[in-house]
C-alpha positions in Angstrom: 0.0 0.0 0.0 2.7 2.4 0.9 4.6 1.8 -2.3 1.5 2.5 -4.3 1.0 5.8 -2.4 4.7 6.8 -3.1 4.2 6.2 -6.9 0.9 8.2 -6.8 2.4 11.1 -5.0 5.4 11.2 -7.3 2.9 11.3 -10.2 1.4 14.4 -8.8 4.8 16.1 -9.1 5.0 15.2 -12.8 1.4 15.4 -13.9 -0.2 18.1 -11.7 2.7 20.3 -10.5 5.0 19.9 -13.4 2.3 19.5 -16.1 4.6 17.3 -18.1 3.4 16.3 -21.6 4.7 14.2 -24.3 7.2 16.7 -25.8 8.2 18.3 -22.5 12.0 18.3 -21.9 12.7 17.3 -18.3 16.0 17.3 -16.3 15.8 15.2 -13.1 18.5 15.8 -10.5 19.1 13.5 -7.7 22.1 12.8 -5.3 23.6 9.8 -3.7 21.1 10.0 -0.8 18.0 10.5 -2.8 18.7 7.7 -5.3 16.2 5.4 -3.3 13.3 7.6 -4.1 14.2 8.4 -7.8 12.2 5.4 -9.1 9.0 6.9 -8.1 9.6 9.9 -10.3 11.1 8.0 -13.2 8.1 5.7 -13.4 5.9 8.8 -13.8 8.3 10.3 -16.3 8.2 7.1 -18.3 4.5 7.0 -18.3 4.3 10.6 -19.7 6.4 9.6 -22.8 8.3 12.9 -22.2 12.0 13.6 -23.1 13.8 13.3 -19.8 17.4 13.1 -18.7 18.7 12.2 -15.3 22.0 13.4 -13.7 23.2 12.3 -10.3 24.9 15.2 -8.5 27.1 15.3 -5.3 25.1 15.6 -2.2 25.1 19.2 -1.0 26.8 20.0 2.3 24.0 22.4 3.4 20.7 23.9 2.2 21.4 26.7 -0.5 24.8 25.3 -1.4 25.5 26.3 -5.0 25.4 23.8 -7.8 28.3 22.9 -10.1 28.6 25.2 -13.2 28.1 22.2 -15.6 24.8 21.3 -13.9 23.7 25.0 -13.9 24.2 24.9 -17.7 22.3 21.7 -18.1 19.4 23.3 -16.2 19.0 25.9 -18.9 18.5 23.5 -21.7 15.2 22.0 -20.7 11.6 23.0 -20.0 11.4 21.6 -16.5 14.0 20.8 -13.7 13.0 18.5 -10.9 15.5 18.6 -8.0 15.1 15.5 -6.0 17.9 16.3 -3.5 18.8 16.3 0.1 19.8 20.0 0.1 17.7 22.7 -1.0 18.4 24.0 -4.5 15.9 26.9 -4.1 18.4 29.4 -2.8 20.9 28.9 -5.6 22.1 31.0 -8.5 21.7 28.0 -10.8 17.9 27.9 -10.0 17.4 31.5 -10.6 19.5 31.6 -13.8 17.6 28.7 -15.3 14.3 30.4 -14.6 15.6 33.6 -16.3 15.6 31.8 -19.6 12.2 30.4 -19.1 12.8 27.0 -17.3 10.3 25.8 -14.8 11.7 24.4 -11.6 10.4 22.1 -8.8 12.7 21.7 -5.8 12.1 18.8 -3.6 14.5 19.2 -0.6 15.1 16.5 2.1 13.8 13.9 -0.4 16.4 11.5 0.9 13.9 10.5 3.7 12.2 7.1 3.3 8.8 8.6 3.8 9.2 11.7 1.6 6.4 10.5 -0.7 4.3 9.6 2.2 4.1 12.9 3.7 0.7 14.2 4.7 1.2 17.4 2.6 0.8 15.4 -0.6 -2.9 15.1 0.2 -3.4 18.8 -0.4 -5.8 20.0 -3.1 -3.4 22.2 -4.9 -5.9 23.8 -7.1 -8.1 24.7 -4.3 -5.4 26.2 -2.0 -3.8 28.3 -4.9 -6.1 31.4 -4.7 -5.7 31.7 -0.9 -1.9 31.6 -1.2 -2.0 34.2 -4.0 -4.3 36.5 -1.9 -2.0 36.5 1.1 1.0 37.1 -1.2 -0.8 40.2 -2.7 -1.4 41.5 0.8 2.3 41.2 1.6 3.0 43.1 -1.6 0.7 45.9 -0.7 1.9 46.4 2.8 4.8 48.5 4.0 5.4 47.0 7.4 4.9 43.6 9.1 4.9 42.5 12.6 4.8 39.0 14.1 4.0 38.4 17.8 3.2 35.5 20.1 2.1 35.1 23.7 5.4 33.3 24.4 7.7 36.1 23.5 8.0 36.6 19.8 7.6 40.2 18.8 9.5 41.5 15.8 8.7 44.2 13.3 10.2 44.9 9.9 9.8 47.0 6.8 8.5 45.1 3.6 8.0 48.2 1.6 8.6 47.6 -2.1 9.0 43.9 -1.7 6.9 41.4 -3.7 4.9 38.8 -1.9 5.6 35.3 -3.3 2.9 32.7 -3.9 4.5 29.2 -3.6 1.5 27.2 -4.8 3.5 24.0 -5.7 3.1 24.5 -9.4 6.4 24.5 -11.4 7.0 28.0 -12.9 9.7 30.1 -14.4 9.4 33.1 -11.9 9.5 31.8 -8.4 9.8 28.6 -6.3 8.0 25.3 -6.4 8.8 22.9 -3.7 6.2 20.1 -4.0 3.7 20.3 -1.2 5.7 23.0 0.6 3.2 25.8 0.2 3.6 29.4 1.5 3.1 33.1 1.0 6.3 34.9 1.7 8.9 37.5 0.9 12.3 38.9 1.8 12.1 41.8 4.4 14.0 45.1 3.6 17.5 44.5 4.8 18.6 46.3 8.0 15.1 47.0 9.2 14.0 44.1 11.4 14.1 44.7 15.1 12.8 42.6 18.0 12.8 39.0 19.4 11.9 35.7 17.7 11.0 32.9 20.1 11.3 29.8 18.0 8.7 27.4 19.5 8.4 24.7 16.9 11.5 23.8 14.9 14.6 24.7 12.9 13.8 22.5 9.9 16.6 20.3 8.9 18.3 20.8 12.3 16.0 20.1 15.1 12.5 20.2 16.7 12.0 22.2 19.7 11.7 19.7 22.5 13.2 21.2 25.7 13.5 25.0 25.5 12.5 27.5 22.8 15.3 29.3 20.9 15.4 33.0 21.6 16.9 35.1 18.8 17.5 38.8 19.2 17.3 40.7 16.0 18.8 44.2 15.8 18.8 46.2 12.5 18.2 43.1 10.5 20.8 40.8 12.0 20.6 38.1 14.7 22.9 39.3 17.5 22.1 36.6 20.2 20.8 33.1 20.0 19.9 31.9 23.5 18.2 28.8 24.9 19.1 25.2 25.6 20.5 22.4 23.4 18.5 23.5 20.4 20.0 27.0 20.6 23.4 25.7 21.0 23.0 23.5 18.0 21.8 26.4 15.9 24.6 28.7 17.1 27.2 26.1 16.2 25.5 25.5 12.7 25.5 29.1 11.8 29.1 29.7 13.2 30.3 26.8 11.1 29.7 28.7 7.8 32.2 31.4 8.8 30.0 34.0 7.1 28.4 37.0 9.1 25.7 37.2 6.3 24.0 34.0 7.6 22.7 36.1 10.5 20.6 38.3 8.1 16.9 38.0 8.6 16.2 36.9 5.1 12.6 35.8 4.9 9.2 36.2 6.4 6.6 33.5 5.3 3.4 31.9 6.3 2.7 28.2 5.8 -0.4 27.5 3.7 -0.9 23.8 3.4 -3.8 22.6 5.6 -2.7 18.9 5.3 0.8 19.5 6.8 1.9 18.7 10.4 5.1 19.4 12.3 7.6 16.6 11.8 11.0 18.4 11.7 11.3 18.4 7.9 11.6 21.6 5.9 8.8 20.9 3.5 6.2 20.0 6.2 7.2 22.4 9.0 7.3 25.5 6.7 4.0 24.5 5.3 1.9 24.0 8.4 -1.1 26.3 7.9 -0.5 29.4 9.8 3.0 28.7 10.8 5.4 31.7 10.6 8.8 31.3 8.9 11.5 33.7 9.9 14.6 32.6 8.1 18.3 33.6 8.6 20.7 33.8 5.7 20.4 34.3 1.8 17.5 36.5 0.6 19.0 37.3 -2.9 17.0 34.6 -4.8 13.7 35.5 -3.2 13.6 39.2 -3.7 16.2 40.4 -1.3 19.9 41.5 -1.8 21.8 39.2 0.7 23.9 36.3 -0.6 25.1 34.2 2.4 26.6 30.8 2.7 23.2 29.2 3.7 19.6 29.8 4.4 17.8 28.3 7.4 14.2 28.9 8.5 13.0 29.0 12.0 9.3 28.1 12.6 7.0 29.9 15.0 3.5 28.7 15.6 0.5 30.1 17.5 1.4 33.5 16.1 -0.2 36.6 14.9 0.8 38.6 11.8 0.0 42.3 11.4 0.4 44.1 8.0 0.4 47.9 8.4 -1.1 47.5 11.8 -4.1 45.3 10.6 -4.3 41.7 11.9 -4.3 39.4 9.0 -3.5 36.1 10.7 -4.2 34.8 14.1 -2.9 31.3 14.7 -4.6 29.4 12.0 -7.2 32.0 11.2 -6.6 33.9 8.0 -8.5 37.1 8.2 -8.3 38.3 4.6 
């Protein structure tokens, strides 16, 4: 039963999100750790009778690691790229450059996990959720300032003036990100404008779930200046320090999860997509509308939160008020 479900969900990537047809040229990227899940996609690609090519790449050391130049050039030669990879290819120049020439891209990070194609998020009605995601993205575009606050200590405000809200609906496209069932409305805040406290009460996807003590991040003029807490905070501090790049402390993204089928499990695709969950990411913003190129990009997830745009409450926990 689980094998059938994996094949069916992979088919959604190809047929629904990728809209692959007989003459579509597809490049499927995988790495050493995602090979076990590649068969589910290749089966669907075979069924479509499309023209596809597979390349195995080296497993990335971290999310946002740049792809080799040869792979970046290969990505420009097709209609659709599917990145079945452990690391996230979203925050890469290769992804952005391919889309500049009209290539559609679907990034599937953390797809090395055995249950990747069994995640609850694949049960989403993508067509039905699309308008809601687009409405919130437009509200972000129209606003000048954003504030996120919670009862357990998060209170951070930032300028988003002039930044375009992004609607990540899951559908492969040539202008923004598709990450499978990872659905969100988001943007890159204006650099140097964020001030306040983030109390990470849910997870740092790809690193840890919050099990013992929340991670408290102090933000001053757009940069994380302190990261306090227990073992989770120590792990996050050590991770960011390992990049030896001050730009990884940049507040690079504000987002809202928009997949009603997702639950928290510690993975990037699920945690970022939990309906109403707030993403406040550190690191690169260059490829999502900002100006900062850092060595990495890591989200922090805050739940039971409220989001205000220009002083108007638009989200309270899981209640979307627009």
